[in-house]
mmCIF file of the C-alpha atoms, coordinates in Angstrom:
data_MODEL
# 
_entry.id   MODEL 
# 
loop_
_atom_site.group_PDB 
_atom_site.id 
_atom_site.type_symbol 
_atom_site.label_atom_id 
_atom_site.label_alt_id 
_atom_site.label_comp_id 
_atom_site.label_asym_id 
_atom_site.label_entity_id 
_atom_site.label_seq_id 
_atom_site.pdbx_PDB_ins_code 
_atom_site.Cartn_x 
_atom_site.Cartn_y 
_atom_site.Cartn_z 
_atom_site.occupancy 
_atom_site.B_iso_or_equiv 
_atom_site.pdbx_formal_charge 
_atom_site.auth_seq_id 
_atom_site.auth_comp_id 
_atom_site.auth_asym_id 
_atom_site.auth_atom_id 
_atom_site.pdbx_PDB_model_num 
ATOM 1   C CA . MET A 1 1   ? 25.898 6.304   -12.960 1.00 0.00 ? 1   MET A CA 1 
ATOM 2   C CA . LYS A 1 2   ? 23.934 8.003   -9.325  1.00 0.00 ? 2   LYS A CA 1 
ATOM 3   C CA . LYS A 1 3   ? 25.584 7.403   -6.382  1.00 0.00 ? 3   LYS A CA 1 
ATOM 4   C CA . LEU A 1 4   ? 23.516 6.541   -3.711  1.00 0.00 ? 4   LEU A CA 1 
ATOM 5   C CA . ALA A 1 5   ? 24.677 7.119   0.008   1.00 0.00 ? 5   ALA A CA 1 
ATOM 6   C CA . ILE A 1 6   ? 22.948 4.478   2.978   1.00 0.00 ? 6   ILE A CA 1 
ATOM 7   C CA . LEU A 1 7   ? 22.498 6.411   6.248   1.00 0.00 ? 7   LEU A CA 1 
ATOM 8   C CA . ALA A 1 8   ? 21.662 3.022   8.875   1.00 0.00 ? 8   ALA A CA 1 
ATOM 9   C CA . SER A 1 9   ? 21.969 3.466   12.992  1.00 0.00 ? 9   SER A CA 1 
ATOM 10  C CA . GLY A 1 10  ? 22.108 -0.471  13.229  1.00 0.00 ? 10  GLY A CA 1 
ATOM 11  C CA . ASN A 1 11  ? 22.917 -3.987  11.828  1.00 0.00 ? 11  ASN A CA 1 
ATOM 12  C CA . GLY A 1 12  ? 22.776 -3.266  8.511   1.00 0.00 ? 12  GLY A CA 1 
ATOM 13  C CA . THR A 1 13  ? 20.910 -6.029  6.934   1.00 0.00 ? 13  THR A CA 1 
ATOM 14  C CA . ASN A 1 14  ? 18.999 -4.082  4.346   1.00 0.00 ? 14  ASN A CA 1 
ATOM 15  C CA . ALA A 1 15  ? 21.449 -1.823  3.536   1.00 0.00 ? 15  ALA A CA 1 
ATOM 16  C CA . GLU A 1 16  ? 23.711 -5.338  2.678   1.00 0.00 ? 16  GLU A CA 1 
ATOM 17  C CA . LYS A 1 17  ? 21.021 -6.306  0.273   1.00 0.00 ? 17  LYS A CA 1 
ATOM 18  C CA . ILE A 1 18  ? 21.040 -2.843  -1.017  1.00 0.00 ? 18  ILE A CA 1 
ATOM 19  C CA . MET A 1 19  ? 24.802 -2.702  -1.605  1.00 0.00 ? 19  MET A CA 1 
ATOM 20  C CA . GLU A 1 20  ? 24.456 -6.285  -2.456  1.00 0.00 ? 20  GLU A CA 1 
ATOM 21  C CA . TYR A 1 21  ? 21.883 -5.466  -5.703  1.00 0.00 ? 21  TYR A CA 1 
ATOM 22  C CA . PHE A 1 22  ? 23.833 -2.261  -6.557  1.00 0.00 ? 22  PHE A CA 1 
ATOM 23  C CA . GLN A 1 23  ? 27.440 -3.935  -6.926  1.00 0.00 ? 23  GLN A CA 1 
ATOM 24  C CA . LYS A 1 24  ? 25.983 -5.473  -10.643 1.00 0.00 ? 24  LYS A CA 1 
ATOM 25  C CA . SER A 1 25  ? 23.953 -2.163  -11.573 1.00 0.00 ? 25  SER A CA 1 
ATOM 26  C CA . SER A 1 26  ? 24.630 0.304   -14.809 1.00 0.00 ? 26  SER A CA 1 
ATOM 27  C CA . LYS A 1 27  ? 22.191 2.388   -13.001 1.00 0.00 ? 27  LYS A CA 1 
ATOM 28  C CA . ALA A 1 28  ? 24.047 3.064   -9.734  1.00 0.00 ? 28  ALA A CA 1 
ATOM 29  C CA . LYS A 1 29  ? 26.616 2.095   -7.124  1.00 0.00 ? 29  LYS A CA 1 
ATOM 30  C CA . VAL A 1 30  ? 26.649 2.950   -3.233  1.00 0.00 ? 30  VAL A CA 1 
ATOM 31  C CA . ALA A 1 31  ? 29.323 5.494   -2.879  1.00 0.00 ? 31  ALA A CA 1 
ATOM 32  C CA . LEU A 1 32  ? 28.965 5.910   1.112   1.00 0.00 ? 32  LEU A CA 1 
ATOM 33  C CA . VAL A 1 33  ? 27.691 4.174   4.350   1.00 0.00 ? 33  VAL A CA 1 
ATOM 34  C CA . ALA A 1 34  ? 27.570 6.344   7.085   1.00 0.00 ? 34  ALA A CA 1 
ATOM 35  C CA . SER A 1 35  ? 25.882 6.488   10.582  1.00 0.00 ? 35  SER A CA 1 
ATOM 36  C CA . ASN A 1 36  ? 25.393 7.912   13.605  1.00 0.00 ? 36  ASN A CA 1 
ATOM 37  C CA . LYS A 1 37  ? 26.603 5.249   15.433  1.00 0.00 ? 37  LYS A CA 1 
ATOM 38  C CA . LYS A 1 38  ? 30.164 3.873   15.378  1.00 0.00 ? 38  LYS A CA 1 
ATOM 39  C CA . SER A 1 39  ? 29.114 0.783   16.601  1.00 0.00 ? 39  SER A CA 1 
ATOM 40  C CA . ALA A 1 40  ? 26.627 0.169   14.539  1.00 0.00 ? 40  ALA A CA 1 
ATOM 41  C CA . TYR A 1 41  ? 27.136 -3.131  12.530  1.00 0.00 ? 41  TYR A CA 1 
ATOM 42  C CA . VAL A 1 42  ? 26.335 -1.788  9.104   1.00 0.00 ? 42  VAL A CA 1 
ATOM 43  C CA . LEU A 1 43  ? 29.637 0.018   9.255   1.00 0.00 ? 43  LEU A CA 1 
ATOM 44  C CA . GLU A 1 44  ? 31.138 -3.558  9.345   1.00 0.00 ? 44  GLU A CA 1 
ATOM 45  C CA . ARG A 1 45  ? 28.743 -5.202  6.215   1.00 0.00 ? 45  ARG A CA 1 
ATOM 46  C CA . SER A 1 46  ? 29.955 -2.178  3.979   1.00 0.00 ? 46  SER A CA 1 
ATOM 47  C CA . LYS A 1 47  ? 33.491 -3.630  4.076   1.00 0.00 ? 47  LYS A CA 1 
ATOM 48  C CA . LYS A 1 48  ? 32.894 -6.679  2.217   1.00 0.00 ? 48  LYS A CA 1 
ATOM 49  C CA . PHE A 1 49  ? 32.019 -4.315  -0.503  1.00 0.00 ? 49  PHE A CA 1 
ATOM 50  C CA . ASN A 1 50  ? 34.676 -2.459  -0.691  1.00 0.00 ? 50  ASN A CA 1 
ATOM 51  C CA . ILE A 1 51  ? 32.183 1.014   0.223   1.00 0.00 ? 51  ILE A CA 1 
ATOM 52  C CA . PRO A 1 52  ? 34.023 4.150   1.962   1.00 0.00 ? 52  PRO A CA 1 
ATOM 53  C CA . THR A 1 53  ? 32.136 4.115   5.685   1.00 0.00 ? 53  THR A CA 1 
ATOM 54  C CA . ARG A 1 54  ? 31.896 7.778   7.595   1.00 0.00 ? 54  ARG A CA 1 
ATOM 55  C CA . VAL A 1 55  ? 29.958 8.140   11.280  1.00 0.00 ? 55  VAL A CA 1 
ATOM 56  C CA . PHE A 1 56  ? 29.011 11.583  12.466  1.00 0.00 ? 56  PHE A CA 1 
ATOM 57  C CA . SER A 1 57  ? 27.204 12.818  15.218  1.00 0.00 ? 57  SER A CA 1 
ATOM 58  C CA . LYS A 1 58  ? 23.941 14.421  15.933  1.00 0.00 ? 58  LYS A CA 1 
ATOM 59  C CA . GLU A 1 59  ? 25.871 17.536  15.600  1.00 0.00 ? 59  GLU A CA 1 
ATOM 60  C CA . GLU A 1 60  ? 27.309 17.470  12.120  1.00 0.00 ? 60  GLU A CA 1 
ATOM 61  C CA . LEU A 1 61  ? 24.075 15.769  11.204  1.00 0.00 ? 61  LEU A CA 1 
ATOM 62  C CA . GLN A 1 62  ? 22.419 19.143  12.625  1.00 0.00 ? 62  GLN A CA 1 
ATOM 63  C CA . ASN A 1 63  ? 25.105 21.491  11.909  1.00 0.00 ? 63  ASN A CA 1 
ATOM 64  C CA . GLY A 1 64  ? 25.029 20.402  7.919   1.00 0.00 ? 64  GLY A CA 1 
ATOM 65  C CA . ARG A 1 65  ? 28.476 18.972  7.898   1.00 0.00 ? 65  ARG A CA 1 
ATOM 66  C CA . LEU A 1 66  ? 26.228 16.016  7.048   1.00 0.00 ? 66  LEU A CA 1 
ATOM 67  C CA . ILE A 1 67  ? 25.232 17.886  3.882   1.00 0.00 ? 67  ILE A CA 1 
ATOM 68  C CA . GLU A 1 68  ? 29.002 18.463  2.999   1.00 0.00 ? 68  GLU A CA 1 
ATOM 69  C CA . ILE A 1 69  ? 29.794 15.101  3.751   1.00 0.00 ? 69  ILE A CA 1 
ATOM 70  C CA . LEU A 1 70  ? 27.317 13.755  1.480   1.00 0.00 ? 70  LEU A CA 1 
ATOM 71  C CA . ARG A 1 71  ? 28.184 16.538  -1.470  1.00 0.00 ? 71  ARG A CA 1 
ATOM 72  C CA . GLN A 1 72  ? 31.810 15.536  -1.225  1.00 0.00 ? 72  GLN A CA 1 
ATOM 73  C CA . HIS A 1 73  ? 30.552 11.650  -2.215  1.00 0.00 ? 73  HIS A CA 1 
ATOM 74  C CA . LYS A 1 74  ? 28.824 13.147  -4.811  1.00 0.00 ? 74  LYS A CA 1 
ATOM 75  C CA . THR A 1 75  ? 25.672 11.980  -3.545  1.00 0.00 ? 75  THR A CA 1 
ATOM 76  C CA . ASP A 1 76  ? 22.476 11.628  -6.069  1.00 0.00 ? 76  ASP A CA 1 
ATOM 77  C CA . PHE A 1 77  ? 20.349 9.877   -3.548  1.00 0.00 ? 77  PHE A CA 1 
ATOM 78  C CA . ILE A 1 78  ? 19.975 9.225   -0.088  1.00 0.00 ? 78  ILE A CA 1 
ATOM 79  C CA . ILE A 1 79  ? 18.594 5.708   1.310   1.00 0.00 ? 79  ILE A CA 1 
ATOM 80  C CA . LEU A 1 80  ? 17.350 5.402   5.444   1.00 0.00 ? 80  LEU A CA 1 
ATOM 81  C CA . ALA A 1 81  ? 18.209 1.529   6.104   1.00 0.00 ? 81  ALA A CA 1 
ATOM 82  C CA . GLY A 1 82  ? 17.570 1.542   10.110  1.00 0.00 ? 82  GLY A CA 1 
ATOM 83  C CA . PHE A 1 83  ? 18.018 5.057   10.197  1.00 0.00 ? 83  PHE A CA 1 
ATOM 84  C CA . LEU A 1 84  ? 16.680 6.643   13.570  1.00 0.00 ? 84  LEU A CA 1 
ATOM 85  C CA . LEU A 1 85  ? 17.433 10.038  13.806  1.00 0.00 ? 85  LEU A CA 1 
ATOM 86  C CA . GLN A 1 86  ? 15.095 12.577  12.101  1.00 0.00 ? 86  GLN A CA 1 
ATOM 87  C CA . LEU A 1 87  ? 16.979 14.579  9.470   1.00 0.00 ? 87  LEU A CA 1 
ATOM 88  C CA . PRO A 1 88  ? 16.914 18.211  9.529   1.00 0.00 ? 88  PRO A CA 1 
ATOM 89  C CA . GLN A 1 89  ? 14.958 20.342  7.259   1.00 0.00 ? 89  GLN A CA 1 
ATOM 90  C CA . ALA A 1 90  ? 18.340 21.904  5.941   1.00 0.00 ? 90  ALA A CA 1 
ATOM 91  C CA . LEU A 1 91  ? 19.172 17.857  4.394   1.00 0.00 ? 91  LEU A CA 1 
ATOM 92  C CA . ILE A 1 92  ? 15.755 17.625  3.487   1.00 0.00 ? 92  ILE A CA 1 
ATOM 93  C CA . LYS A 1 93  ? 16.011 20.791  1.231   1.00 0.00 ? 93  LYS A CA 1 
ATOM 94  C CA . ALA A 1 94  ? 19.847 19.843  0.240   1.00 0.00 ? 94  ALA A CA 1 
ATOM 95  C CA . PHE A 1 95  ? 17.974 16.552  -1.408  1.00 0.00 ? 95  PHE A CA 1 
ATOM 96  C CA . PRO A 1 96  ? 14.146 17.557  -1.824  1.00 0.00 ? 96  PRO A CA 1 
ATOM 97  C CA . GLY A 1 97  ? 12.555 14.270  -3.273  1.00 0.00 ? 97  GLY A CA 1 
ATOM 98  C CA . LYS A 1 98  ? 15.898 12.445  -3.144  1.00 0.00 ? 98  LYS A CA 1 
ATOM 99  C CA . ILE A 1 99  ? 15.184 10.950  -0.036  1.00 0.00 ? 99  ILE A CA 1 
ATOM 100 C CA . ILE A 1 100 ? 14.249 7.312   0.492   1.00 0.00 ? 100 ILE A CA 1 
ATOM 101 C CA . ASN A 1 101 ? 12.858 5.641   3.797   1.00 0.00 ? 101 ASN A CA 1 
ATOM 102 C CA . ILE A 1 102 ? 11.707 2.149   4.245   1.00 0.00 ? 102 ILE A CA 1 
ATOM 103 C CA . HIS A 1 103 ? 8.625  1.746   7.108   1.00 0.00 ? 103 HIS A CA 1 
ATOM 104 C CA . PRO A 1 104 ? 8.488  -2.121  8.545   1.00 0.00 ? 104 PRO A CA 1 
ATOM 105 C CA . ALA A 1 105 ? 4.180  -1.510  8.524   1.00 0.00 ? 105 ALA A CA 1 
ATOM 106 C CA . LEU A 1 106 ? 1.456  -0.487  5.810   1.00 0.00 ? 106 LEU A CA 1 
ATOM 107 C CA . LEU A 1 107 ? 1.437  3.623   6.628   1.00 0.00 ? 107 LEU A CA 1 
ATOM 108 C CA . PRO A 1 108 ? -0.181 5.343   7.982   1.00 0.00 ? 108 PRO A CA 1 
ATOM 109 C CA . LYS A 1 109 ? -0.529 2.719   10.184  1.00 0.00 ? 109 LYS A CA 1 
ATOM 110 C CA . TYR A 1 110 ? 1.800  2.479   13.065  1.00 0.00 ? 110 TYR A CA 1 
ATOM 111 C CA . GLY A 1 111 ? 4.124  5.421   12.026  1.00 0.00 ? 111 GLY A CA 1 
ATOM 112 C CA . GLY A 1 112 ? 5.724  8.325   13.485  1.00 0.00 ? 112 GLY A CA 1 
ATOM 113 C CA . LYS A 1 113 ? 7.928  9.293   16.324  1.00 0.00 ? 113 LYS A CA 1 
ATOM 114 C CA . GLY A 1 114 ? 9.007  5.764   18.612  1.00 0.00 ? 114 GLY A CA 1 
ATOM 115 C CA . MET A 1 115 ? 7.632  3.119   16.046  1.00 0.00 ? 115 MET A CA 1 
ATOM 116 C CA . TYR A 1 116 ? 10.543 1.543   14.266  1.00 0.00 ? 116 TYR A CA 1 
ATOM 117 C CA . GLY A 1 117 ? 11.500 -1.370  14.492  1.00 0.00 ? 117 GLY A CA 1 
ATOM 118 C CA . GLN A 1 118 ? 10.357 -4.418  17.431  1.00 0.00 ? 118 GLN A CA 1 
ATOM 119 C CA . HIS A 1 119 ? 7.604  -0.957  18.822  1.00 0.00 ? 119 HIS A CA 1 
ATOM 120 C CA . VAL A 1 120 ? 5.971  -1.875  15.330  1.00 0.00 ? 120 VAL A CA 1 
ATOM 121 C CA . HIS A 1 121 ? 5.794  -5.207  15.361  1.00 0.00 ? 121 HIS A CA 1 
ATOM 122 C CA . GLN A 1 122 ? 4.430  -5.541  18.824  1.00 0.00 ? 122 GLN A CA 1 
ATOM 123 C CA . ALA A 1 123 ? 1.994  -3.140  17.749  1.00 0.00 ? 123 ALA A CA 1 
ATOM 124 C CA . VAL A 1 124 ? 0.854  -4.850  14.865  1.00 0.00 ? 124 VAL A CA 1 
ATOM 125 C CA . LYS A 1 125 ? 0.546  -7.768  17.384  1.00 0.00 ? 125 LYS A CA 1 
ATOM 126 C CA . GLU A 1 126 ? -1.292 -5.937  20.073  1.00 0.00 ? 126 GLU A CA 1 
ATOM 127 C CA . SER A 1 127 ? -3.809 -4.339  17.086  1.00 0.00 ? 127 SER A CA 1 
ATOM 128 C CA . GLY A 1 128 ? -4.914 -8.019  15.577  1.00 0.00 ? 128 GLY A CA 1 
ATOM 129 C CA . ASP A 1 129 ? -4.098 -6.863  12.390  1.00 0.00 ? 129 ASP A CA 1 
ATOM 130 C CA . SER A 1 130 ? -4.342 -10.170 9.372   1.00 0.00 ? 130 SER A CA 1 
ATOM 131 C CA . GLU A 1 131 ? -1.691 -8.163  8.091   1.00 0.00 ? 131 GLU A CA 1 
ATOM 132 C CA . THR A 1 132 ? 1.226  -6.264  7.875   1.00 0.00 ? 132 THR A CA 1 
ATOM 133 C CA . GLY A 1 133 ? 4.275  -4.984  5.773   1.00 0.00 ? 133 GLY A CA 1 
ATOM 134 C CA . ILE A 1 134 ? 6.377  -2.151  4.157   1.00 0.00 ? 134 ILE A CA 1 
ATOM 135 C CA . THR A 1 135 ? 5.824  1.439   3.133   1.00 0.00 ? 135 THR A CA 1 
ATOM 136 C CA . ILE A 1 136 ? 8.734  2.596   1.007   1.00 0.00 ? 136 ILE A CA 1 
ATOM 137 C CA . HIS A 1 137 ? 8.518  6.930   0.539   1.00 0.00 ? 137 HIS A CA 1 
ATOM 138 C CA . LEU A 1 138 ? 10.272 10.212  -0.037  1.00 0.00 ? 138 LEU A CA 1 
ATOM 139 C CA . VAL A 1 139 ? 11.350 11.785  3.061   1.00 0.00 ? 139 VAL A CA 1 
ATOM 140 C CA . ASN A 1 140 ? 9.671  14.520  4.146   1.00 0.00 ? 140 ASN A CA 1 
ATOM 141 C CA . GLU A 1 141 ? 10.070 16.890  7.304   1.00 0.00 ? 141 GLU A CA 1 
ATOM 142 C CA . ASN A 1 142 ? 7.670  14.646  9.917   1.00 0.00 ? 142 ASN A CA 1 
ATOM 143 C CA . TYR A 1 143 ? 8.381  10.836  10.698  1.00 0.00 ? 143 TYR A CA 1 
ATOM 144 C CA . ASP A 1 144 ? 6.561  8.464   8.133   1.00 0.00 ? 144 ASP A CA 1 
ATOM 145 C CA . GLU A 1 145 ? 4.488  11.040  6.354   1.00 0.00 ? 145 GLU A CA 1 
ATOM 146 C CA . GLY A 1 146 ? 6.596  11.777  3.352   1.00 0.00 ? 146 GLY A CA 1 
ATOM 147 C CA . LYS A 1 147 ? 5.085  10.608  -0.509  1.00 0.00 ? 147 LYS A CA 1 
ATOM 148 C CA . ILE A 1 148 ? 4.324  6.746   -0.121  1.00 0.00 ? 148 ILE A CA 1 
ATOM 149 C CA . ILE A 1 149 ? 6.012  5.128   -3.385  1.00 0.00 ? 149 ILE A CA 1 
ATOM 150 C CA . PHE A 1 150 ? 5.245  0.935   -2.932  1.00 0.00 ? 150 PHE A CA 1 
ATOM 151 C CA . GLN A 1 151 ? 3.689  -0.814  -0.336  1.00 0.00 ? 151 GLN A CA 1 
ATOM 152 C CA . ALA A 1 152 ? 3.569  -5.019  0.070   1.00 0.00 ? 152 ALA A CA 1 
ATOM 153 C CA . ALA A 1 153 ? 1.634  -6.993  2.641   1.00 0.00 ? 153 ALA A CA 1 
ATOM 154 C CA . VAL A 1 154 ? 2.515  -10.188 3.619   1.00 0.00 ? 154 VAL A CA 1 
ATOM 155 C CA . SER A 1 155 ? -0.692 -12.326 6.467   1.00 0.00 ? 155 SER A CA 1 
ATOM 156 C CA . ILE A 1 156 ? 0.186  -12.933 10.104  1.00 0.00 ? 156 ILE A CA 1 
ATOM 157 C CA . ASP A 1 157 ? -1.830 -15.454 11.934  1.00 0.00 ? 157 ASP A CA 1 
ATOM 158 C CA . GLN A 1 158 ? -3.370 -14.541 15.047  1.00 0.00 ? 158 GLN A CA 1 
ATOM 159 C CA . GLY A 1 159 ? -0.173 -16.879 16.686  1.00 0.00 ? 159 GLY A CA 1 
ATOM 160 C CA . ASP A 1 160 ? 2.669  -15.071 15.531  1.00 0.00 ? 160 ASP A CA 1 
ATOM 161 C CA . SER A 1 161 ? 5.421  -13.366 17.510  1.00 0.00 ? 161 SER A CA 1 
ATOM 162 C CA . PRO A 1 162 ? 6.227  -10.271 17.412  1.00 0.00 ? 162 PRO A CA 1 
ATOM 163 C CA . GLU A 1 163 ? 9.812  -11.797 16.253  1.00 0.00 ? 163 GLU A CA 1 
ATOM 164 C CA . GLU A 1 164 ? 7.952  -14.110 13.924  1.00 0.00 ? 164 GLU A CA 1 
ATOM 165 C CA . ILE A 1 165 ? 5.737  -11.187 12.774  1.00 0.00 ? 165 ILE A CA 1 
ATOM 166 C CA . ALA A 1 166 ? 9.279  -8.990  12.048  1.00 0.00 ? 166 ALA A CA 1 
ATOM 167 C CA . GLU A 1 167 ? 10.909 -11.576 10.064  1.00 0.00 ? 167 GLU A CA 1 
ATOM 168 C CA . LYS A 1 168 ? 7.856  -12.023 7.687   1.00 0.00 ? 168 LYS A CA 1 
ATOM 169 C CA . VAL A 1 169 ? 8.057  -8.409  7.151   1.00 0.00 ? 169 VAL A CA 1 
ATOM 170 C CA . HIS A 1 170 ? 12.169 -8.881  6.843   1.00 0.00 ? 170 HIS A CA 1 
ATOM 171 C CA . ALA A 1 171 ? 11.516 -10.936 3.807   1.00 0.00 ? 171 ALA A CA 1 
ATOM 172 C CA . LEU A 1 172 ? 9.488  -8.308  1.890   1.00 0.00 ? 172 LEU A CA 1 
ATOM 173 C CA . GLU A 1 173 ? 12.033 -5.582  2.791   1.00 0.00 ? 173 GLU A CA 1 
ATOM 174 C CA . HIS A 1 174 ? 14.760 -7.392  1.097   1.00 0.00 ? 174 HIS A CA 1 
ATOM 175 C CA . LYS A 1 175 ? 12.987 -8.758  -1.519  1.00 0.00 ? 175 LYS A CA 1 
ATOM 176 C CA . TYR A 1 176 ? 11.625 -5.483  -2.513  1.00 0.00 ? 176 TYR A CA 1 
ATOM 177 C CA . TYR A 1 177 ? 13.760 -2.347  -1.437  1.00 0.00 ? 177 TYR A CA 1 
ATOM 178 C CA . PRO A 1 178 ? 16.605 -2.740  -3.909  1.00 0.00 ? 178 PRO A CA 1 
ATOM 179 C CA . ASN A 1 179 ? 14.274 -2.805  -6.474  1.00 0.00 ? 179 ASN A CA 1 
ATOM 180 C CA . VAL A 1 180 ? 12.076 -0.413  -5.219  1.00 0.00 ? 180 VAL A CA 1 
ATOM 181 C CA . ILE A 1 181 ? 15.181 2.005   -5.119  1.00 0.00 ? 181 ILE A CA 1 
ATOM 182 C CA . GLU A 1 182 ? 16.640 1.470   -8.693  1.00 0.00 ? 182 GLU A CA 1 
ATOM 183 C CA . SER A 1 183 ? 13.092 2.077   -10.260 1.00 0.00 ? 183 SER A CA 1 
ATOM 184 C CA . LEU A 1 184 ? 13.362 5.730   -8.640  1.00 0.00 ? 184 LEU A CA 1 
ATOM 185 C CA . ILE A 1 185 ? 16.658 6.386   -10.329 1.00 0.00 ? 185 ILE A CA 1 
# 
């Protein structure tokens, strides 16, 4: 059975869907939820699934300590679920092709540094696009430039607010992210 580690920085709705999904899986289980923020609600969400948590500092991310922590938990795949820091080269090299991220837009549109959450939905609204969606991709050294694994689109109306766009995108994230993760492992 493969072991997953989820890295998240915030509320953790995607992480919760992943924890829920893999609770019943014979292929993988979530072995760790780790965050760079001690106030991240994702840490609270993991309690109802009895999944160990860990808070780490930016220094521990940079100096390789997080790699040690992930290895202690026998991590096979790292799942990013709203994790906002860029991963260092050493971590990417330690888990080649084993770090998966979800982005709330159809990459390559609206990707890169600073393009996350409401920033993305606001940019989509301002562009007048008629659709947006999600992109699930492998992580490399550049923000949102790793190999695309899966995309799903949703129509948006001119009158949709950034918040309404976000709701449509979240529905796609919750529907597809756990399934796509399972198909990769």
